[in-house]
C-alpha positions as CSV (number, residue, x, y, z in Angstrom):
1,M,-9.3,0.4,-14.7
2,S,-5.9,1.7,-14.1
3,R,-3.9,-0.1,-17.1
4,L,-6.5,0.9,-19.7
5,R,-6.3,4.1,-21.6
6,L,-7.6,5.9,-24.7
7,A,-5.9,7.1,-27.6
8,P,-7.2,10.7,-28.6
9,R,-9.4,9.8,-31.5
10,A,-11.3,7.3,-29.4
11,A,-12.8,10.0,-27.3
12,E,-16.3,9.2,-28.4
13,L,-16.3,6.3,-26.3
14,T,-16.4,8.3,-23.1
15,A,-20.4,8.5,-23.2
16,G,-20.3,4.7,-22.5
17,F,-17.9,5.1,-19.8
18,A,-20.2,7.6,-18.1
19,A,-23.0,5.3,-18.8
20,I,-21.2,2.5,-16.9
21,R,-20.4,4.9,-13.9
22,R,-24.1,5.7,-13.6
23,E,-25.1,2.1,-13.7
24,L,-22.9,1.0,-10.9
25,G,-23.9,4.2,-8.8
26,L,-20.4,5.3,-8.7
27,P,-20.3,9.1,-7.3
28,E,-19.6,11.9,-9.8
29,T,-18.4,14.3,-6.9
30,F,-17.8,14.6,-3.3
31,P,-20.6,15.9,-0.7
32,S,-20.2,19.2,0.0
33,V,-19.4,18.8,3.8
34,V,-16.7,16.3,2.7
35,L,-15.3,18.9,0.2
36,A,-15.4,21.6,2.9
37,E,-13.6,19.4,5.5
38,A,-11.0,18.8,2.7
39,S,-10.3,22.4,1.8
40,A,-9.9,23.3,5.6
41,A,-7.7,20.3,6.2
42,A,-5.4,21.2,3.4
43,A,-5.3,24.9,4.6
44,A,-4.6,24.0,8.1
45,G,-1.7,21.6,7.1
46,P,-0.8,18.0,8.9
47,G,-1.6,17.6,12.4
48,G,0.2,15.0,14.9
49,G,2.7,17.3,16.5
50,A,6.1,17.7,15.6
51,R,8.0,15.4,13.1
52,P,11.8,14.7,12.4
53,D,13.2,16.7,9.5
54,R,14.1,14.4,6.9
55,T,14.2,17.0,4.1
56,D,17.9,16.4,3.5
57,V,17.1,12.9,1.9
58,P,17.0,13.8,-1.9
59,L,13.8,11.9,-2.5
60,V,12.3,11.6,-6.0
61,T,8.9,10.4,-7.1
62,I,8.5,7.9,-10.3
63,D,5.1,7.6,-11.9
64,P,3.1,7.5,-14.9
65,P,3.5,10.8,-16.8
66,G,1.1,13.5,-15.6
67,S,0.4,11.8,-12.3
68,R,-0.7,14.1,-9.3
69,D,-1.7,11.7,-6.6
70,L,1.8,10.7,-5.7
71,D,1.8,8.1,-3.0
72,Q,5.5,7.3,-2.9
73,A,9.0,9.0,-3.1
74,Y,12.3,7.2,-3.2
75,F,16.2,7.4,-2.8
76,A,18.8,4.8,-2.5
77,E,22.7,4.9,-2.0
78,R,25.3,2.5,-1.4
79,R,26.3,1.3,2.2
80,G,29.2,-0.8,2.0
81,A,28.8,-3.8,-0.1
82,G,24.9,-3.3,0.2
83,Y,22.3,-0.5,0.1
84,R,20.2,2.0,2.0
85,V,16.8,2.5,0.5
86,S,14.5,5.6,1.6
87,Y,10.9,5.2,0.8
88,A,8.6,7.9,1.9
89,I,4.8,7.0,1.9
90,A,2.1,9.7,1.7
91,D,0.5,10.3,5.1
92,P,-3.3,11.4,4.3
93,G,-4.4,10.4,7.9
94,A,-2.4,13.3,9.1
95,F,-4.9,15.7,7.6
96,F,-8.2,14.6,9.5
97,A,-9.5,13.2,12.5
98,P,-11.3,9.8,12.6
99,G,-14.9,10.0,12.8
100,G,-15.3,13.0,10.5
101,A,-16.9,13.6,7.1
102,L,-13.6,12.7,5.3
103,D,-13.1,9.5,7.2
104,A,-16.6,8.2,6.7
105,E,-16.5,9.1,2.8
106,S,-13.2,7.3,2.3
107,R,-14.6,4.4,4.3
108,A,-17.5,4.2,1.9
109,R,-15.6,4.3,-1.3
110,G,-12.3,2.1,-0.2
111,V,-10.1,2.8,-3.4
112,T,-9.8,5.2,-6.3
113,L,-11.6,3.7,-9.2
114,Y,-10.1,4.1,-12.7
115,A,-12.0,4.3,-15.9
116,P,-10.0,5.0,-19.2
117,D,-11.4,8.6,-19.2
118,R,-11.5,9.5,-15.5
119,R,-11.2,8.4,-12.2
120,V,-13.3,8.3,-8.9
121,P,-10.9,9.3,-6.3
122,L,-10.6,8.1,-2.6
123,Y,-10.1,11.7,-1.3
124,P,-10.9,15.0,-2.7
125,E,-8.2,16.5,-5.1
126,E,-7.3,19.3,-2.5
127,L,-5.6,16.2,-0.6
128,S,-4.9,13.6,-2.9
129,E,-3.6,15.7,-5.6
130,G,-2.5,18.8,-3.4
131,A,-1.6,18.9,0.5
132,A,-1.4,15.2,0.9
133,S,0.6,14.3,-2.0
134,L,4.2,14.1,-2.3
135,L,4.6,17.0,-5.1
136,A,8.0,18.0,-5.7
137,G,9.6,21.3,-4.1
138,S,7.4,21.4,-1.0
139,D,7.7,19.9,2.1
140,R,5.1,17.0,3.0
141,A,4.1,14.9,5.8
142,A,5.1,11.3,5.0
143,V,5.6,7.9,6.7
144,L,9.3,7.2,5.8
145,W,10.9,3.8,5.6
146,T,14.4,3.3,5.7
147,F,15.8,-0.2,4.8
148,D,19.3,-1.3,5.1
149,L,20.0,-4.2,2.6
150,D,22.8,-6.5,2.2
151,A,24.7,-7.2,-1.2
152,S,21.8,-9.3,-2.3
153,A,19.2,-6.8,-1.2
154,A,18.1,-8.8,1.6
155,V,16.7,-6.7,4.7
156,E,19.3,-6.2,7.7
157,S,17.2,-3.7,9.3
158,V,14.1,-1.5,9.0
159,R,13.2,1.9,10.5
160,V,9.9,3.8,10.1
161,E,8.8,7.0,11.3
162,R,6.6,9.9,10.8
163,A,8.6,12.6,9.2
164,T,8.7,15.8,7.0
165,V,10.1,15.2,3.6
166,R,10.7,17.0,0.3
167,S,11.0,15.3,-3.1
168,R,13.6,16.8,-5.4
169,A,11.8,16.0,-8.7
170,Q,8.8,14.4,-10.0
171,L,10.0,11.8,-12.6
172,D,8.1,9.4,-14.9
173,Y,8.7,6.1,-16.0
174,P,9.4,6.6,-19.8
175,A,12.1,9.2,-18.8
176,V,14.0,7.1,-16.2
177,Q,13.7,4.1,-18.6
178,R,15.7,6.2,-21.3
179,A,18.3,7.5,-18.7
180,L,18.8,4.1,-17.3
181,D,19.1,2.6,-21.0
182,D,21.4,5.6,-22.3
183,G,23.6,5.7,-19.2
184,T,22.8,9.3,-18.2
185,A,20.7,8.1,-14.8
186,E,22.0,9.4,-11.6
187,E,23.1,6.7,-9.2
188,P,20.1,6.5,-6.9
189,L,18.3,5.4,-10.3
190,V,20.9,2.8,-11.2
191,L,20.6,1.5,-7.8
192,L,16.7,0.9,-8.2
193,R,17.7,-1.2,-11.2
194,E,20.3,-3.0,-9.0
195,V,17.9,-3.5,-6.2
196,G,15.0,-4.3,-8.3
197,L,17.0,-6.8,-10.1
198,L,18.0,-8.6,-6.8
199,R,14.6,-8.5,-5.4
200,Q,13.3,-10.2,-8.5
201,E,16.0,-13.0,-8.0
202,A,14.8,-13.3,-4.4
203,E,11.0,-13.6,-5.6
204,V,11.8,-16.3,-7.8
205,A,13.8,-18.1,-5.0
206,R,10.9,-18.0,-2.8
207,G,8.3,-19.1,-5.3
208,G,6.6,-15.7,-5.9
209,V,5.2,-14.4,-9.2
210,S,4.5,-10.9,-10.1
211,L,2.4,-10.2,-13.2
212,P,3.9,-7.4,-15.7
213,T,0.3,-7.1,-17.0
214,P,0.4,-4.7,-20.1
215,A,-1.5,-1.7,-20.4
216,Q,-4.4,-1.8,-23.0
217,E,-4.7,1.1,-25.4
218,I,-7.9,1.7,-27.2
219,V,-7.3,2.9,-30.9
220,T,-9.0,3.7,-34.0
221,S,-8.8,1.0,-36.8
222,N,-10.1,1.0,-40.3
223,G,-13.1,3.1,-39.0
224,G,-13.9,1.0,-36.0
225,Y,-11.5,0.5,-32.7
226,D,-9.0,-2.1,-31.7
227,L,-7.3,-2.9,-28.4
228,A,-3.5,-2.5,-28.6
229,F,-1.2,-3.9,-25.6
230,V,1.6,-1.6,-24.2
231,A,4.2,-3.4,-22.4
232,P,5.1,-2.1,-19.1
233,L,8.6,-0.6,-18.8
234,P,11.2,-2.7,-16.6
235,V,11.7,0.3,-14.2
236,E,7.9,-0.3,-13.5
237,S,8.9,-3.5,-12.2
238,W,12.1,-2.6,-10.4
239,N,10.1,0.2,-8.7
240,A,7.1,-2.3,-7.8
241,Q,9.8,-4.5,-5.9
242,V,10.5,-1.5,-3.4
243,S,6.8,-1.3,-2.8
244,L,6.5,-5.2,-2.1
245,L,9.5,-4.8,-0.1
246,T,7.8,-2.3,2.0
247,G,4.6,-4.4,2.2
248,M,6.6,-7.4,3.4
249,A,8.3,-5.7,6.1
250,A,4.8,-4.0,7.3
251,A,3.4,-7.4,7.4
252,R,6.2,-8.8,9.4
253,I,6.0,-6.0,11.9
254,M,2.4,-6.4,12.4
255,L,2.7,-10.2,12.7
256,D,5.5,-9.9,15.4
257,G,3.3,-7.3,17.3
258,G,0.3,-9.4,17.1
259,V,-2.0,-7.0,15.7
260,G,-2.6,-5.8,12.1
261,L,-4.3,-5.8,8.6
262,L,-2.7,-8.4,5.9
263,R,-3.4,-8.8,2.3
264,T,-3.7,-12.6,1.6
265,M,-4.6,-15.0,-1.1
266,P,-4.7,-18.6,-1.2
267,P,-2.9,-20.7,-4.0
268,P,-5.1,-20.7,-7.3
269,D,-7.4,-23.5,-7.6
270,P,-6.8,-26.1,-10.2
271,R,-9.8,-25.1,-12.5
272,S,-8.5,-21.6,-12.7
273,V,-5.0,-22.8,-13.7
274,E,-6.5,-25.2,-16.2
275,T,-8.5,-22.4,-17.8
276,L,-5.1,-20.3,-18.1
277,R,-3.5,-23.3,-19.7
278,R,-6.3,-23.5,-22.3
279,S,-6.0,-20.0,-23.0
280,A,-2.4,-20.4,-23.5
281,V,-3.2,-23.0,-26.1
282,A,-5.5,-20.4,-27.8
283,L,-2.9,-17.9,-28.0
284,A,-0.2,-20.3,-29.0
285,C,2.1,-19.6,-25.7
286,E,3.9,-23.0,-25.2
287,W,3.5,-24.2,-21.8
288,P,5.9,-27.3,-21.0
289,E,4.1,-30.1,-19.2
290,G,4.6,-30.1,-15.4
291,M,6.0,-26.5,-15.4
292,A,4.2,-24.6,-12.5
293,Y,2.2,-21.5,-13.4
294,P,4.7,-18.9,-11.7
295,A,7.6,-20.4,-13.6
296,F,5.6,-20.2,-16.8
297,V,4.3,-16.5,-16.2
298,R,7.9,-15.6,-16.0
299,T,8.4,-16.8,-19.5
300,L,6.0,-14.5,-20.9
301,D,7.0,-11.3,-22.6
302,P,4.5,-8.3,-22.4
303,A,6.0,-7.0,-25.4
304,A,4.7,-9.8,-27.3
305,P,0.8,-9.5,-28.3
306,A,-0.1,-13.2,-27.5
307,H,1.8,-13.0,-24.1
308,A,0.2,-9.7,-23.3
309,A,-3.0,-11.0,-23.9
310,L,-2.3,-14.2,-21.9
311,L,-1.1,-12.0,-19.0
312,T,-4.4,-10.3,-18.8
313,V,-5.9,-13.5,-18.7
314,T,-3.6,-14.3,-15.6
315,T,-4.9,-12.0,-13.4
316,T,-8.0,-14.1,-12.9
317,L,-5.6,-16.4,-10.7
318,L,-5.4,-13.5,-8.1
319,R,-9.2,-13.2,-7.5
320,G,-9.0,-15.1,-4.2
321,A,-7.2,-12.4,-2.6
322,G,-8.7,-10.5,0.4
323,Y,-7.8,-9.1,3.9
324,A,-7.3,-10.4,7.2
325,A,-7.4,-8.2,10.3
326,F,-6.3,-9.9,13.5
327,D,-5.5,-8.7,17.0
328,G,-3.7,-11.6,19.0
329,A,-3.1,-14.8,17.2
330,P,-2.4,-14.6,13.4
331,P,-5.0,-15.2,11.2
332,E,-5.3,-19.1,9.7
333,V,-4.1,-17.6,6.2
334,S,-1.5,-15.2,6.6
335,E,0.5,-15.5,3.3
336,H,-0.1,-13.9,-0.1
337,S,0.5,-16.9,-2.6
338,A,1.6,-14.7,-5.4
339,I,4.3,-13.2,-3.2
340,A,5.0,-16.3,-1.2
341,A,5.4,-14.5,2.1
342,P,3.2,-12.5,4.2
343,Y,2.2,-9.2,2.8
344,A,0.4,-6.0,3.4
345,H,-1.0,-3.1,1.6
346,A,1.0,-0.1,2.9
347,T,2.2,2.0,-0.1
348,A,-0.7,3.5,-1.7
349,P,-2.6,5.4,1.0
350,L,-3.8,8.3,-1.2
351,R,-5.7,5.5,-3.5
352,R,-6.4,2.7,-1.2
353,L,-8.2,3.1,2.3
354,A,-6.4,0.0,4.1
355,D,-3.0,1.4,3.6
356,R,-3.9,4.3,5.9
357,F,-4.4,2.0,8.8
358,V,-1.4,-0.3,8.1
359,S,0.8,2.7,8.3
360,E,-0.8,3.6,11.8
361,V,-0.4,0.1,13.3
362,V,3.2,-0.2,11.9
363,L,4.1,3.4,13.4
364,A,2.8,2.5,16.9
365,L,4.4,-1.1,16.9
366,S,7.8,0.5,15.7
367,S,7.8,3.1,18.3
368,G,6.7,0.9,21.4
369,S,3.5,2.7,21.7
370,P,-0.3,1.7,21.8
371,V,-2.0,1.4,18.5
372,P,-4.4,4.3,18.4
373,D,-8.0,2.8,19.9
374,W,-9.7,4.2,16.8
375,C,-7.4,2.5,14.4
376,R,-7.7,-0.9,16.5
377,A,-11.4,-0.8,16.6
378,S,-11.7,-0.3,13.0
379,L,-9.6,-3.2,11.9
380,P,-12.4,-5.7,12.0
381,E,-14.5,-3.9,9.8
382,L,-11.8,-3.0,7.2
383,P,-11.9,-6.7,5.4
384,G,-15.5,-6.1,4.6
385,L,-15.1,-2.5,3.5
386,M,-12.2,-3.4,1.3
387,A,-14.1,-6.2,-0.2
388,A,-16.8,-4.2,-1.1
389,A,-14.5,-1.7,-2.6
390,D,-12.7,-4.6,-4.5
391,R,-16.0,-5.9,-5.7
392,R,-16.9,-2.3,-7.4
393,E,-13.6,-2.4,-8.8
394,R,-13.9,-5.8,-10.5
395,E,-17.4,-4.7,-11.8
396,L,-16.2,-1.4,-13.5
397,D,-13.2,-3.1,-15.1
398,R,-15.4,-5.8,-16.3
399,A,-18.0,-3.6,-17.6
400,V,-15.4,-1.4,-19.3
401,L,-13.9,-4.3,-20.8
402,D,-17.0,-6.0,-22.1
403,Y,-17.8,-2.3,-23.7
404,L,-14.6,-2.2,-25.3
405,E,-14.5,-5.7,-26.8
406,A,-18.0,-5.1,-28.3
407,A,-16.8,-1.8,-29.8
408,V,-13.8,-3.7,-31.3
409,L,-15.9,-6.4,-32.7
410,A,-19.0,-4.5,-33.8
411,R,-18.2,-4.1,-37.4
412,R,-17.1,-7.9,-37.5
413,V,-20.5,-9.7,-36.8
414,G,-20.8,-12.7,-39.1
415,E,-16.9,-13.3,-39.4
416,T,-15.4,-16.5,-38.2
417,F,-12.4,-16.6,-36.0
418,E,-9.8,-19.5,-34.4
419,A,-10.6,-20.0,-30.7
420,V,-10.2,-22.6,-27.9
421,V,-13.2,-23.6,-25.6
422,T,-11.8,-22.5,-22.2
423,D,-14.7,-23.1,-20.0
424,T,-18.2,-25.2,-20.4
425,D,-21.6,-24.9,-18.7
426,D,-25.2,-25.5,-19.3
427,K,-25.4,-22.7,-21.8
428,G,-22.5,-23.5,-23.8
429,G,-19.2,-22.0,-22.4
430,M,-16.4,-19.5,-23.0
431,V,-13.8,-19.2,-25.9
432,Q,-10.7,-17.4,-26.1
433,V,-10.1,-15.9,-29.4
434,A,-6.5,-15.4,-30.6
435,D,-7.1,-12.5,-32.7
436,P,-8.4,-10.2,-31.6
437,A,-7.4,-11.4,-28.0
438,V,-11.3,-11.5,-26.7
439,R,-12.8,-14.0,-24.2
440,A,-16.4,-14.1,-24.6
441,R,-19.4,-16.6,-24.6
442,L,-20.0,-19.4,-26.8
443,M,-23.5,-20.4,-27.8
444,G,-23.8,-24.2,-28.6
445,S,-21.7,-27.0,-27.4
446,A,-18.1,-27.9,-27.9
447,P,-15.5,-29.9,-25.9
448,L,-13.4,-28.3,-23.2
449,G,-10.2,-27.7,-24.4
450,E,-10.6,-28.0,-28.2
451,K,-9.8,-25.8,-30.9
452,V,-12.9,-24.6,-32.8
453,R,-13.9,-22.3,-35.6
454,V,-16.4,-19.7,-34.3
455,R,-18.5,-17.1,-35.8
456,L,-19.5,-14.0,-34.2
457,R,-23.2,-13.9,-33.7
458,E,-23.6,-10.7,-31.6
459,A,-21.5,-7.7,-30.8
460,D,-23.6,-5.1,-29.1
461,V,-22.2,-2.1,-27.9
462,A,-25.1,-0.6,-25.9
463,S,-25.6,-3.9,-23.8
464,R,-21.9,-4.8,-23.8
465,R,-22.4,-8.5,-24.8
466,V,-20.3,-10.5,-27.3
467,V,-21.4,-14.0,-28.3
468,F,-20.1,-16.6,-30.8
469,E,-21.3,-19.8,-32.0
470,P,-19.8,-22.6,-33.7
471,A,-18.8,-22.0,-37.4
């Protein structure tokens, strides 16, 4: 779970995280043949022939503090009334040939998985945190996107190429936000804010919605544990808009070229929206009648605890997302409803398998070359591989959250809480508790949508089970 972290004094919870990984069958390390291939690839350097030298572009990376798997590097400058944005994406595929041990292992893993104490990476660290990572001060192989934008940050032209780049500095979100707030940020970072805000306006205009999901920190509290929400910084959203811009451009290139891999999502089903509405009632978040859910989400402030809790619930509306491969006619569903446009995963190839293939397709189509046979032949299997990876990610996230909710509530069995019934079934249903912000099973009947007082019947850390009953 990439947005769930441990405070130092909660380290004893790590035994539970390790048990969850074992239960889900997640690998602890890589097979020796994969490690050997990664080491050899890192030592040999990127293949694929000569690349244009773009080390004159003064790129920087902007990531959470301490990150080493750096997928993206950014630069922007003014271009008349508009902007030129350079966005370099890591190119792990340049380090190994299709059909080898690295390729097979990455297909089996699909994504990097995150628990609060450690991660299960897509590629060995020799590549993901070494030779393929866009670490500052070294020449790196990359897929370089260059966007010319008008004064409203709408796209006027796009260029994409394999290139050699060099990041000038490894920045982190808190430091960049401080520099922007106190007026000491250099112009490329000021332009990140300008472009990000303009792209957010464009998102609203086309009916899209971004979820500023807060991080959750596990902290010690009165001899037990609590979950504290940590709001994302504005710069994280502005940086995400550049990533979205790239994914939308990649989708457009592939649709125009008649081959590719899209990230798609149908509109949320009415039942999910109604569940979210009942959770809003439980958390005292006003949702005016007739307001569509994208507009409502934009009213939420992730710095407010109740809003932060609701934003975590809102992610359930995104669960219809999937991948659609095509070769010829476009897929029947080609849009991502939250983005309100066609979209592709293109900017995180060190952490997500699909992005490596999207880069290959886009590079070929942009240069007028045939899509490599090995890549084209792989497209039909990628939706299934990514669906399996997404399922493992959801299982890990759910198990970790269940475990932490049980740890938070373990000392409070028998206490009563205010809640709202958000779902019903033949076993009772689900309730959303306001404080702490926990969604759990209710044993016993209660009308859907009703505010109720519930008693905590069970909070078992070992089984990760939390159960309420009517008070």
